[in-house]
C-alpha positions as CSV (number, residue, x, y, z in Angstrom):
1,M,139.2,10.4,96.0
2,R,141.9,11.2,98.5
3,H,145.7,11.1,98.6
4,P,146.9,10.1,102.1
5,D,150.3,11.7,101.6
6,S,149.2,15.1,100.2
7,L,147.9,17.7,102.7
8,Y,147.0,21.4,102.5
9,C,147.2,23.3,105.7
10,V,144.5,26.0,105.0
11,V,144.2,28.8,107.4
12,A,140.8,30.3,107.5
13,G,139.5,32.6,110.2
14,G,142.6,31.8,112.3
15,E,141.8,28.1,112.6
16,P,143.9,25.6,110.6
17,Y,142.3,22.7,109.0
18,L,143.4,20.1,106.4
19,I,142.3,19.5,102.8
20,L,143.4,16.4,101.1
21,T,144.2,16.5,97.4
22,P,142.3,14.2,95.1
23,V,144.0,11.3,93.3
24,I,142.9,8.6,90.9
25,E,144.4,5.2,91.8
26,K,145.7,4.3,88.2
27,D,149.0,4.2,86.5
28,Y,148.6,7.6,84.8
29,F,146.8,10.6,86.2
30,P,143.9,12.3,84.4
31,I,143.4,16.1,84.3
32,L,142.1,17.3,87.7
33,G,139.3,19.8,87.6
34,I,139.3,22.9,89.8
35,Q,136.0,21.8,91.5
36,E,137.9,19.0,93.2
37,F,139.9,21.4,95.3
38,L,137.1,23.6,96.7
39,P,137.7,24.5,100.4
40,D,134.8,24.3,102.8
41,L,134.7,28.0,103.5
42,Q,134.5,29.0,99.8
43,S,131.5,28.7,97.6
44,E,133.1,29.7,94.3
45,A,135.0,27.1,92.3
46,N,136.2,29.4,89.6
47,L,138.6,31.2,91.9
48,Q,140.1,29.6,95.0
49,Y,142.6,30.6,97.6
50,H,144.6,28.2,99.7
51,E,147.5,28.5,102.2
52,L,150.0,25.7,102.1
53,C,152.1,25.0,105.2
54,G,154.3,22.1,106.0
55,E,155.5,19.1,104.1
56,R,153.7,18.0,101.0
57,H,154.5,15.4,98.4
58,I,153.1,14.5,94.9
59,E,154.8,11.3,93.8
60,K,153.3,11.0,90.3
61,P,152.9,13.9,87.8
62,H,149.5,15.1,86.8
63,K,147.7,17.9,85.0
64,H,145.1,20.5,85.9
65,D,142.6,22.3,83.7
66,F,143.1,25.6,85.5
67,F,145.8,28.2,86.3
68,I,147.8,27.9,89.5
69,L,149.8,30.8,91.0
70,L,151.8,29.7,94.0
71,L,153.5,32.4,96.1
72,V,156.2,30.9,98.3
73,E,157.1,33.0,101.4
74,K,159.5,30.4,102.8
75,G,160.4,26.8,102.4
76,G,162.4,24.3,100.4
77,G,162.1,21.2,98.3
78,T,161.6,20.7,94.5
79,H,158.8,21.4,92.0
80,S,158.9,19.6,88.7
81,I,157.0,21.5,85.9
82,D,156.9,20.0,82.4
83,F,159.7,17.6,83.2
84,R,162.1,20.3,84.5
85,E,163.0,20.4,88.2
86,Y,163.1,23.7,90.1
87,T,164.4,24.3,93.6
88,V,161.7,25.8,95.9
89,G,163.0,28.8,97.9
90,D,161.9,31.9,99.7
91,C,160.1,34.8,97.9
92,Q,159.3,32.8,94.7
93,L,156.3,32.7,92.4
94,H,155.5,29.4,90.6
95,L,153.2,29.6,87.5
96,L,151.3,26.6,86.3
97,L,149.2,26.8,83.1
98,P,146.4,24.4,82.2
99,G,147.7,21.2,80.7
100,Q,151.2,21.5,82.2
101,V,152.4,18.4,84.0
102,H,153.8,18.9,87.5
103,R,154.7,17.2,90.8
104,W,156.4,18.5,93.9
105,D,158.2,17.6,97.1
106,L,157.8,20.4,99.6
107,E,159.7,20.5,102.9
108,K,158.1,21.0,106.3
109,T,159.3,24.6,106.5
110,T,157.1,25.6,103.5
111,L,154.6,28.4,103.8
112,A,152.9,29.4,100.6
113,Y,149.8,31.1,99.2
114,Q,148.0,29.6,96.2
115,L,145.4,30.9,93.8
116,M,143.6,28.5,91.5
117,I,141.9,30.3,88.6
118,S,139.6,28.6,86.1
119,R,140.4,29.2,82.4
120,P,137.1,31.1,81.7
121,L,137.8,33.5,84.6
122,F,141.4,34.0,83.7
123,E,140.4,34.9,80.1
124,T,138.3,37.8,81.4
125,F,141.3,39.7,82.6
126,S,144.3,38.3,80.8
127,S,143.6,40.1,77.6
128,S,144.8,43.3,79.2
129,L,148.3,41.9,79.5
130,E,151.0,42.9,77.0
131,F,152.2,39.3,76.5
132,S,150.3,36.0,76.6
133,F,150.9,33.9,79.6
134,I,151.8,31.1,77.2
135,L,155.2,32.7,76.9
136,Y,155.8,32.5,80.6
137,Q,155.7,28.7,80.6
138,K,159.4,28.9,79.8
139,Y,159.9,30.7,83.1
140,P,157.5,29.0,85.5
141,V,159.5,30.0,88.7
142,L,160.3,33.6,89.4
143,S,162.5,34.9,92.2
144,L,160.9,38.0,93.5
145,S,162.2,41.2,95.1
146,A,161.0,41.8,98.6
147,E,158.8,44.6,97.4
148,T,157.1,42.6,94.7
149,F,156.6,39.7,97.1
150,R,155.0,42.0,99.6
151,Q,152.7,43.5,96.9
152,L,151.6,40.0,95.6
153,R,151.0,38.7,99.1
154,Y,148.8,41.6,99.8
155,E,146.7,41.0,96.7
156,F,146.5,37.2,97.4
157,Q,145.3,37.8,100.9
158,S,142.8,40.5,99.7
159,I,141.4,38.0,97.3
160,R,141.1,35.5,100.2
161,D,139.1,38.1,102.2
162,E,136.8,39.0,99.3
163,L,136.1,35.3,98.7
164,R,134.8,35.0,102.3
165,R,132.3,37.8,101.8
166,R,128.7,37.1,100.9
167,P,127.8,37.9,98.3
168,V,131.2,37.7,96.5
169,H,131.9,40.9,94.5
170,W,133.3,39.6,91.2
171,G,134.2,43.0,89.9
172,I,136.6,43.5,92.8
173,L,138.0,40.0,92.4
174,T,138.6,40.4,88.7
175,L,140.5,43.7,89.2
176,R,142.7,42.2,91.9
177,C,143.4,39.2,89.7
178,Q,144.4,41.6,86.9
179,L,146.8,43.4,89.3
180,V,148.3,40.0,90.2
181,A,148.8,39.2,86.5
182,Q,150.4,42.6,85.8
183,F,152.8,42.3,88.7
184,I,153.8,38.9,87.4
185,S,154.2,40.2,83.8
186,R,156.3,43.2,85.0
187,E,158.6,41.0,87.0
188,A,159.1,38.4,84.3
189,E,159.8,41.0,81.6
190,S,162.3,42.7,83.9
191,K,164.3,39.5,84.4
192,Y,164.2,37.7,81.0
193,E,165.6,39.6,78.1
194,D,164.2,37.3,75.4
195,L,160.7,38.4,76.2
196,A,161.7,41.7,74.7
197,A,162.0,40.0,71.3
198,Y,158.3,39.6,71.2
199,R,157.9,43.3,71.7
200,A,160.4,44.0,68.9
201,A,158.8,41.5,66.5
202,P,155.0,41.2,67.3
203,A,154.6,38.6,64.6
204,L,156.6,36.2,66.8
205,L,154.0,36.4,69.6
206,K,151.2,35.7,67.1
207,Y,153.2,32.8,65.7
208,H,153.7,31.4,69.2
209,N,150.0,31.6,70.0
210,L,149.0,30.1,66.6
211,V,151.4,27.2,67.1
212,D,149.8,26.5,70.5
213,L,146.4,26.5,68.9
214,Y,147.1,24.4,65.8
215,F,150.2,22.3,66.4
216,K,148.1,19.1,66.2
217,E,146.6,19.8,62.8
218,H,149.3,21.9,61.1
219,K,153.0,21.1,61.2
220,T,154.5,23.3,58.5
221,V,156.0,26.8,58.8
222,A,154.2,27.7,55.6
223,F,150.7,27.3,57.2
224,Y,151.6,29.7,60.0
225,A,153.3,32.2,57.7
226,E,150.1,32.3,55.6
227,Q,148.1,33.1,58.7
228,L,150.5,35.9,59.6
229,H,150.4,37.2,56.0
230,I,154.2,36.9,55.6
231,S,156.4,34.4,53.8
232,A,157.8,31.3,55.4
233,N,161.3,32.5,54.7
234,Y,160.7,35.8,56.5
235,L,159.1,34.0,59.5
236,N,162.2,31.8,59.7
237,I,164.5,34.9,59.5
238,L,162.5,36.5,62.4
239,C,162.8,33.4,64.6
240,K,166.6,33.0,63.9
241,K,167.2,36.7,64.5
242,H,165.2,37.2,67.7
243,L,164.9,33.7,69.2
244,Q,168.1,32.1,67.8
245,V,166.1,29.1,66.6
246,P,164.5,28.2,63.2
247,A,160.7,28.6,62.9
248,M,160.2,24.8,62.7
249,Y,161.7,24.5,66.2
250,L,158.7,26.1,67.8
251,I,156.4,23.6,66.1
252,Q,158.5,20.6,66.9
253,N,159.1,21.7,70.5
254,R,155.3,22.1,71.1
255,I,154.5,18.7,69.7
256,T,157.2,17.1,71.8
257,L,156.0,18.8,74.9
258,E,152.5,17.7,74.4
259,A,153.6,14.1,73.7
260,K,155.6,14.0,77.0
261,R,152.5,15.3,78.9
262,L,150.2,12.7,77.4
263,L,152.7,9.9,77.9
264,L,153.1,10.7,81.6
265,A,149.7,12.1,82.5
266,S,147.2,10.1,80.5
267,E,146.0,6.6,80.0
268,M,146.1,6.8,76.2
269,T,148.1,4.2,74.4
270,V,151.1,5.4,72.3
271,K,149.1,4.8,69.2
272,E,146.3,6.9,70.5
273,I,148.7,9.7,71.4
274,A,150.2,9.6,67.9
275,F,146.7,10.0,66.4
276,E,145.8,12.7,68.9
277,L,148.8,14.7,67.9
278,G,148.0,14.4,64.2
279,F,150.3,11.6,63.2
280,S,148.7,9.1,60.8
281,D,151.4,6.5,61.4
282,L,152.7,5.2,64.7
283,A,156.2,4.5,63.4
284,Y,156.4,8.1,62.1
285,F,155.5,9.5,65.5
286,S,157.9,7.1,67.3
287,N,160.7,8.2,65.0
288,F,159.9,11.9,65.5
289,F,159.8,11.5,69.3
290,K,163.1,9.7,69.4
291,A,164.7,12.2,67.2
292,Q,163.6,15.0,69.6
293,T,164.3,13.3,72.9
294,G,166.8,10.5,72.3
295,T,164.4,7.9,73.5
296,S,161.3,6.1,72.3
297,P,157.8,7.0,73.6
298,R,157.4,3.7,75.4
299,A,160.8,4.0,77.0
300,F,160.0,7.6,78.1
301,R,156.7,6.4,79.7
302,S,158.5,3.6,81.5
303,Q,160.6,6.2,83.4
304,L,157.6,7.1,85.5
């Protein structure tokens, strides 16, 4: 499976070569697995390093089942993540979590370094972070200071060098990935004040994580409050005080986001999507989606 318009320029051992990104020739893209992107000079699929140089286009949005960290040294263009468009610029970090829908249009001046990290590998070092990476999907593009960019580029390239060794030393790679994650965490927390709300009210972070786990099965604030051993009223007070939204907003927002992802990046029918998201009635799902987005599910899908 090859996409004629999407090229990686991967520099390995000083010699450039091209890797074509996989694509399925259907109306809606499936989730792409990390194994489909394995470079010739790397034997480990769980952690991959690529260098992107030059023009690259993804016309249709799609999902991955792994984490992507894209460190942009220079370049331009746009990167759409979960239906929001970001301008690509110098000294940026782009974060893509499993299941997020994305596409991009990178200009020919682009030079970037990319890590692809499988979910199981990521979980081995992410537990040491103060905040879950789920929170950072609100801020998928970070503008970096020159010093932070230099530090991250060093770690990315050190990971590249270790991946070329035989045998690969996974202890070293895990530690370097942990450093990368901590640099990202520090940078995000220094820029976005609302992340501090989760430090001030730890129950909100637990609520956020629970919603991400159970939003398909449970759609009431009372369920999550019970899991947190607090009242629904108190959870609502915490959300309004620290996040400036009612507790129900997080549930509705997560359902709507997943509905959008499935509508644009799956072949499921609208009825199948409704059932997948825990709605027993198609009309109820359609009314919910329209109330949240201003358009019907079918009209939203036709925008592709």
